[in-house]
C-alpha positions as CSV (number, residue, x, y, z in Angstrom):
1,M,0.0,0.0,0.0
2,G,1.2,3.5,-0.7
3,Y,1.3,6.7,1.3
4,L,-2.0,8.0,0.2
5,S,-3.8,4.7,0.7
6,V,-2.5,4.5,4.3
7,H,-2.7,8.1,5.5
8,F,-5.9,9.0,3.7
9,S,-7.8,5.7,4.1
10,E,-11.5,5.8,4.7
11,E,-10.8,4.5,8.2
12,K,-8.4,7.3,9.1
13,R,-9.9,10.1,7.1
14,P,-13.6,9.3,6.6
15,T,-15.5,11.1,3.8
16,S,-16.9,14.4,5.1
17,T,-18.1,17.8,4.0
18,Y,-14.8,19.5,5.2
19,P,-13.1,19.6,1.7
20,R,-16.2,21.3,0.2
21,L,-16.4,23.8,3.0
22,L,-12.7,24.6,2.8
23,C,-12.7,25.2,-0.9
24,K,-15.7,27.5,-0.5
25,Y,-14.0,29.3,2.3
26,H,-10.9,30.0,0.1
27,I,-13.0,31.1,-2.9
28,D,-15.0,33.5,-0.8
29,R,-12.0,34.9,1.0
30,H,-9.0,34.7,-1.3
31,F,-10.2,34.4,-4.9
32,K,-10.8,37.2,-7.4
33,D,-13.9,37.1,-9.6
34,S,-11.8,36.7,-12.7
35,Y,-10.1,33.5,-11.5
36,K,-10.9,30.4,-13.6
37,T,-7.9,28.0,-13.5
38,I,-6.5,26.3,-10.4
39,L,-3.4,24.1,-9.9
40,D,-3.7,21.8,-6.9
41,V,-0.1,21.3,-5.8
42,G,0.4,18.1,-4.0
43,C,-3.1,17.1,-4.9
44,G,-3.0,13.6,-3.4
45,K,-6.2,11.7,-4.2
46,G,-7.7,14.8,-5.8
47,T,-10.3,15.4,-3.1
48,H,-10.1,19.2,-3.3
49,M,-9.8,19.1,-7.1
50,R,-13.2,17.5,-7.2
51,E,-14.7,20.1,-5.0
52,F,-13.2,23.0,-6.9
53,Q,-14.5,21.4,-10.1
54,K,-18.0,21.2,-8.7
55,L,-17.8,24.9,-7.9
56,G,-17.1,25.7,-11.6
57,Y,-13.3,25.9,-11.9
58,D,-10.9,24.4,-14.4
59,V,-8.6,22.3,-12.1
60,T,-5.4,20.5,-12.8
61,G,-3.4,18.6,-10.2
62,V,0.3,17.7,-9.7
63,D,1.8,15.3,-7.3
64,R,5.1,13.4,-6.8
65,L,3.3,10.1,-6.3
66,E,2.1,8.0,-9.2
67,E,-0.4,6.6,-6.7
68,A,-2.3,9.9,-7.0
69,R,-3.1,9.3,-10.6
70,E,-3.9,5.6,-10.0
71,L,-6.4,6.5,-7.3
72,S,-8.1,9.1,-9.5
73,P,-7.7,8.2,-13.1
74,D,-10.6,10.5,-14.1
75,L,-8.8,13.6,-13.0
76,D,-6.1,15.6,-14.8
77,I,-3.1,14.8,-12.5
78,R,0.4,15.3,-13.7
79,I,3.4,13.6,-11.9
80,A,6.6,15.5,-11.0
81,D,9.2,15.3,-8.3
82,L,8.2,18.5,-6.4
83,E,11.6,18.5,-4.7
84,C,13.7,19.1,-7.9
85,D,11.7,18.9,-11.1
86,P,10.3,21.9,-12.9
87,L,6.5,21.9,-12.7
88,P,5.3,20.5,-16.0
89,F,3.5,23.7,-17.1
90,S,4.4,26.8,-19.1
91,D,5.0,30.2,-17.5
92,N,1.9,32.2,-16.5
93,T,-0.6,29.3,-16.8
94,F,-2.8,29.4,-13.7
95,D,-4.9,31.9,-11.8
96,V,-4.5,30.1,-8.5
97,A,-2.0,27.6,-7.0
98,F,-3.6,25.8,-4.1
99,S,-1.2,23.9,-1.8
100,K,-2.7,22.1,1.2
101,S,-0.4,20.0,3.4
102,C,2.3,19.8,0.8
103,I,5.2,22.1,1.4
104,E,6.1,20.6,4.8
105,H,6.9,17.4,3.0
106,I,9.6,19.1,0.8
107,H,13.3,19.4,1.7
108,R,13.8,22.3,-0.8
109,P,10.8,24.5,-0.4
110,D,12.6,27.5,-1.9
111,Y,12.8,25.9,-5.3
112,H,9.3,24.6,-5.0
113,V,7.9,28.1,-4.3
114,S,9.9,29.6,-7.1
115,E,8.3,27.2,-9.5
116,I,4.8,28.0,-8.3
117,Y,5.6,31.7,-8.9
118,R,6.7,30.9,-12.4
119,I,3.5,29.1,-13.5
120,L,1.1,31.7,-11.9
121,K,-0.3,34.4,-14.2
122,P,0.4,38.0,-13.2
123,G,-2.1,38.8,-10.5
124,G,-2.5,35.1,-9.7
125,R,-2.4,33.9,-6.1
126,L,-0.7,31.1,-4.2
127,I,-2.7,29.8,-1.3
128,I,-0.7,27.7,1.1
129,E,-2.0,25.7,4.1
130,V,0.6,24.2,6.4
131,P,0.7,22.9,9.9
132,D,1.7,25.6,12.4
133,Y,4.8,24.0,14.1
134,A,4.5,26.4,17.1
135,H,0.9,25.2,17.8
136,H,0.9,21.6,16.6
137,F,1.2,18.8,19.1
138,N,2.2,15.9,16.8
139,F,3.9,17.4,13.6
140,Y,6.3,14.5,13.3
141,S,3.6,11.8,13.6
142,D,3.8,11.8,9.8
143,H,7.2,10.5,9.1
144,T,7.3,12.4,5.7
145,H,7.1,15.8,7.4
146,V,10.5,17.4,7.0
147,T,10.2,21.2,6.9
148,P,8.3,22.9,9.7
149,F,6.9,26.4,9.3
150,V,5.8,29.1,11.7
151,K,4.2,32.4,10.8
152,G,7.5,34.2,10.3
153,S,9.1,31.6,8.1
154,L,6.0,31.2,5.9
155,E,5.8,35.0,5.3
156,N,9.6,35.1,4.6
157,I,9.5,32.4,1.9
158,L,6.7,34.3,0.1
159,L,8.6,37.5,0.2
160,I,11.9,35.9,-0.8
161,H,10.2,34.7,-4.0
162,E,8.7,38.0,-4.9
163,F,5.1,37.4,-3.8
164,K,3.1,40.3,-2.5
165,V,1.9,39.0,0.9
166,I,-1.9,39.2,1.2
167,E,-2.2,37.2,4.3
168,V,-0.3,35.0,6.8
169,S,-2.5,33.9,9.6
170,S,-3.3,31.2,12.1
171,F,-6.0,28.8,11.0
172,V,-8.4,26.7,13.1
173,Q,-9.6,23.8,11.0
174,I,-13.0,23.8,12.6
175,P,-15.5,25.2,10.1
176,F,-18.1,26.6,12.4
177,M,-15.4,28.9,13.9
178,W,-14.7,30.4,10.4
179,K,-18.1,32.2,10.5
180,M,-18.1,32.6,14.3
181,P,-14.5,33.5,15.2
182,W,-15.6,34.8,18.6
183,L,-16.1,31.1,19.5
184,S,-12.4,30.4,19.2
185,F,-12.1,30.5,23.0
186,L,-13.5,26.9,22.7
187,I,-10.1,25.8,21.5
188,Y,-8.8,26.0,25.0
189,F,-11.7,24.0,26.3
190,F,-11.2,21.2,23.7
191,R,-7.5,21.1,24.5
192,C,-8.3,19.9,28.0
193,F,-9.3,16.5,26.7
194,P,-7.0,13.7,25.5
195,T,-6.7,12.8,21.8
196,T,-7.9,9.4,20.7
197,E,-6.4,6.8,18.4
198,R,-9.1,7.5,15.8
199,P,-9.7,11.2,16.3
200,L,-12.0,11.7,13.3
201,K,-14.6,9.2,14.3
202,N,-17.0,11.9,15.7
203,Y,-17.3,15.6,15.9
204,F,-16.1,16.0,19.5
205,T,-12.9,13.9,19.2
206,K,-12.2,15.6,15.9
207,W,-12.5,19.1,17.5
208,V,-10.2,17.9,20.3
209,W,-7.6,16.8,17.8
210,L,-7.9,19.9,15.6
211,S,-7.7,22.3,18.6
212,K,-4.2,20.9,19.2
213,S,-3.2,20.9,15.5
214,L,-3.5,24.5,14.4
215,G,-2.6,25.5,10.8
216,L,-1.3,28.5,8.9
217,I,-2.6,30.1,5.8
218,G,-0.3,32.0,3.6
219,V,-1.6,33.9,0.5
220,G,0.8,35.6,-1.9
221,E,0.0,37.4,-5.1
222,K,2.3,37.5,-8.2
């Protein structure tokens, strides 16, 4: 079995509405009305590709694992070594590069981000989601995590590669808090409880796990 089949199995990551809600959140908050084309960088099984497609976007994926294409043969997924290969696209191709839980798996993130800048159209945006190492209780529970980020380092890598920084912020992966941020105090309540072996089995254990696994969102514009 491959990485995607193990880490993103139905047992460990049951199907939910979260990917749809997340894609809609980014569209509402970070997309311009003119955006049409999306590259999902490190697309994995293509879960977010499907949701963006349902919302009317032209979506392409790229991943380092051939397993990604095998699991979703109906999607347009290209294969490239994200560590060292050029992305297999021409300059100025996409309106948006969406990168969720990818860059922390890469030893050479500078080259990777420079390639994303190249393939974005002028005025296009890179949206990165990454674990917040300063507020993540088990970053290395995934043995393929190699490059931790905090707010400052995420902002710096965007600036170094000539992005105009639109946003770098903490992100609570609990959807009801996106619309009601004043409820974020509940994070400290959920943190009082122990995590379980299968934290995504119900809403409460999921919220406990997510309260201890905060993320970062970085948005940079070319």
